[in-house]
N, C-alpha and C positions, 0 to 999 in steps of 0.2 A: 346691487349688492349680491354677494355670493349667497345662493339659495340654500346651501347645505346647513348653515347655522340655524336659521329659523325652523327647518324641517327637523333637525336634531333636537332643538328645544321643545318643539311640539311633541316629539316622541317621549322625551323625559317627563313632560307634564302629564302624559297619558297614564303614568303610573300612580297618579294622584286622583282624588275624587273629582276635582274641578280645577279650573284655572284660578278661580277665586281663592281656593284653599292655598294654592302655591303662592299667590300674591300676598295673602295674609301671613303665611309663615315666613316669607322672605321680607315682609314689610316693604313692599314696593308698590308704586302707583299702578293701578290696573290699566289705564289708557296707555301709559308708557310701556308696560309689559306687552300689551297687544301689538304695539309697534315692533317690538322685538320678534314676536311670533309671525308677524306679516312680512318681516324683512325690510320694513321701511326705515328702521333705526337700529343701530348697533350699540350695545352697552359700552360704557367707558371701561377702562382696564380694571378699575376698582370694583365696579358692579359686575363685570365678567367674572372676577375672582370670587365674588359672593355667590353668583349663580353656580359656578363649578363646585364650590365647597358644599353648597346645599344639595346638589344632585349627586355628589360623589364622583365627579369626573375631572380629568385634567383639562387645562385650557386648550392644549393642542388637540385633545381628543374631540372636544365639542365642535371643532372646526373641520373634522374629517369628512370626506365624502359620505353622504347619507347611508348608502348601502353598507359601507365599511363600518360606520358608527352603529348601525342597527345590529350588525353581527356581533360587535363588541359588547353592546348592552345585553343582548340575549344570553350570552355565555356567563354574564355576571349575575350572581345571586343578589336579589334585592329584597330588603326588608319591607314587609307590608305593615300598615297601621295595626298596632296591637302585638306585633311580633317582638320577640326579645331582641335587643341590639345585637348586631352581627359582630361588633368589635368590642373588646374589653374596655377601651377608653370611653366608649359611649355610656356604658353602665356606670363607670366611675363619675363621669360628669353629671349624669342624671341624679346620682346619689347626692352630689354637692348641691344641685339645684333644689332638691327636696329639703335638704337640711339647712341651707344657707340663705334663704330669702327672708324668713321671719325676722323682724327686728330692724330691717333696713329702711323701712318706709320713712322714718323721720329724718333720714340722711339724704333724701332725694333733693336735687336742686343743683345750683352752680357753686363752684368753689374756686378760689385762687389757691394754687399749689405753690409752695416755696421750698427750695432746697439749694444747697451749694452745687452749682453747675458742674457736671461731670466732663463736659466738653470744653468749658472755659474756666479753668481753676482760678479761684479768687473772685468770681462773680456769683451773684445769687440769681437763680432763674425763677421767674414767676410764670406759671402756665394757667390756662383756664380749663377746668374740669366740669363736666356735666354728668350727674348720675340720674338715670331715669328708669322707670319700670315699664316693661313691655310684657303683657300677659303675666306670667308668674316668675319672671326673671329680672334681675337688675343689671343693666348695661351702663357703660359709661364711655365718654370720649374725653381724651386729654388733647388739648391743642397748644403746641409750642409756637411761639413767635420769636424768632432769633434774628438779631441784627447786631453783630459785634461792633461795627463802626458806623457812624451816621451815613456814610456814603455807600455802605454795602447794601445789596439787595436783601429785602426781608424774606426770610424762609419760614414757612409754616410746616410743622410736623404734626401729623394726626395719628393718635394712638387710640385703638378701640379695644375694649375689654369688658370683663364681667366682674361683679363684686359679690362676695359671700360674707355672711355674718355667722361665725363659728365660735361658740363658747367664749363670748365677750371679746372677740377681736374681729376687725373688719379686714378681710383678705381681698386684694385687688390684683388681677393679672391682665395685662394688655400686651398688644403687639403694635409695632410701627406699620401702619396700613399702606403707606405709599411704596415702601421698598420691601417690607416683610423681613428685615434683617435684624430685628431686635425684639426680645420679650422682656418686659419689666414687671417686677412684683413689688407691691406696696402692702405693708401691714400697719394698720392704724388702731390706736386705742379708741373705743367708743366714748360717747359723752353720756354721762348719767344725769344730765340736766334736761329739762323739757325742751329748752331752746339750744340748738346746736350752734356753736360759735366757731371754735377752732379744734381740730383733731391733729394729734401728733403721732409719729411712728417712724418707720424705717422704709427706705426705698432701695431696691437692688436692681442694677441694670448695667449697661456698658456705656462707656463714653462715646460721644458722637465723633470724636477725633479719629484719625487714621489708626491709632494703636488699638482701639476697641477694648480698652482696659475694663475688666469687671470692677464695679465700684458699688459701695454702700454709703448712703447718706441719710441723715436725719431729715425729716420732712414735716411740714405743717400744712394742713388744709384749712383755709379760712372760708367759712360758709357765707355766701352772698345772697341767697334766697332762691325762690322757685322761679321768679321771673326777673330778668335783668336786661339792660341795654347791652346786648352781646358785642356789638361793634366797639362800643366804648370800653367794655371790659377787655376785649382783645387788644385794644390800643394801649392798655396799661400793662400788658404782659411783655416779657422780655428779660434782658439781663440788667442787673442793678449792682452798683458798688456796695461794698460791705456796710458803709455808713451812710447810705442814701437816706434822705428824710422819708422816703416811701416805706422803709423797713424799720419798724419800731424796735426798741431795745428788747422787749420780751420775745418778739419773733426772732430777732437775731440770735439771742441766747438759745432758743429752742432748736434752731437749725445749725448751731455750731457743732462741728464734728470732732471736738476735743475729747480726750479720755483722761480720767483720773488714774492715779497710780494703783488704786485698789480694784480697778476694773479689768477683768480678764477677757471680756467680750465687748464688742461694740454694741451698745444698748440704746434703745429708744428712750426718749424723755417725755415725762408728763409736762403739760403746759401749765404754768402757774401765772 
């Protein structure tokens, strides 16, 4: 294996207190990370993107000859622990992290997400969502399982994001992790009951078809619990007909995208 990548990775790690700190902040397995450092293993494309995002370098840069990479890193100013963020967006995100975590603990776990498919009009899409807390932040993953026809290959889309609880609304922002060509935003009503069952709101994104049309749809999150049979839950995800027995009447009404004559904006609906 090319020796420049592990040397470049070791250089980047030297700006931190320890390899253990890097692994903890990246949430990666220490033995696996050691194999990256030794050059006996190379990260997958997704993990390589995570590494580059964490260290603030581009994917092509981390593969540069070590001498060239070393010169590049030396001329860049690097924040040290305790320093003020170097970029404005970092301070904005930190403010959201501080304000938007309290109140989300009871919403952790798995959900079925339902909405009118943007890529396949006329079909209802069910996806699997997991909200989890890592340190003081709430992360989530949305997994799509798409198969338009029985003979088609099954496609899985993975969306990674963060959730915030701001003034009685749950805000969720994620991106499509395999291609990086889409950002989706979801805003949900919270539940004021002790037991979370269903959450409703609006979802904004682009259709997965070639036209990439910006779309907004009503959405329902159905809470499944903290521990589930994940493979079985994923097998239940996919496209459904409007009057499928899997979709009850209350859920169908909640994700219907109709508007009344007196509505000037497309609005979310409470679930009754």
